[in-house]
N, C-alpha and C positions, 0 to 999 in steps of 0.2 A: 719748546720755544727756542728758535734760532735767531740770533741777532747777527746781522751782516753789515760789513763796512761798505762804503760806496764803491770800492773796487771788487765787491763780491766775495771777499774773504770772510770767514766766520769770525765774529768778534766774541772772544771769550769762549766759554764752554756751553754747548747747547744744554738747556734745562730739560730734565725729565719731569714732567708735571704729574703723570700718573704712572706708577710702576707696579707691575704685578707683584704679588706677595711671595710667590714661589721662587726658588733659586734659578730655574731655567728662565723664567720670565724676566727676572732682574738682570741676568747675564745677557739675555737677548736685547733688553733695553739699553744696556751699556754698550753693546756692540753696535747698535744702531746709532747711538750718540757719537761713538768714535768714527763711524763711517761718514756721518754728516760732516764732521770736522776734517777728515782726511780727504774728502772729495772736493773741497774748496780749492781755489776760489771758483765761484760760480759766475764766470765771466760772460755767460750767455744772457744775464739779466740786463735789461736796458737801463743805462745810467740815468736817463731823463725820467724814469719812473721809480727812482730810489725810495721815495716816500711810501710806495705801495709794497715794496719787498724788504724794507729795512728790518722788519721782524716778521718771521714766518712761523706759523704753527704747523708742525709736521705730525701727522698721526700715523703711527706704525703699529699694526696689530699682527703679531706673528700667526694668528689663526687664519689670516688671509694668504699665507704662503702655501 
């Protein structure tokens, strides 16, 4: 779960809701969490639709890589 500020910056630390139990899975989840933080601000998001992107659920499954 990612919370965003009106300017598109990440507010706080993205939450990992479901983490794999193995070491590689946890490490990958934490890397994805850092990537979401470091790639902000997400300035391409339309300010007039802030209510719809204020919180975003991101699904990352390393099996899809």
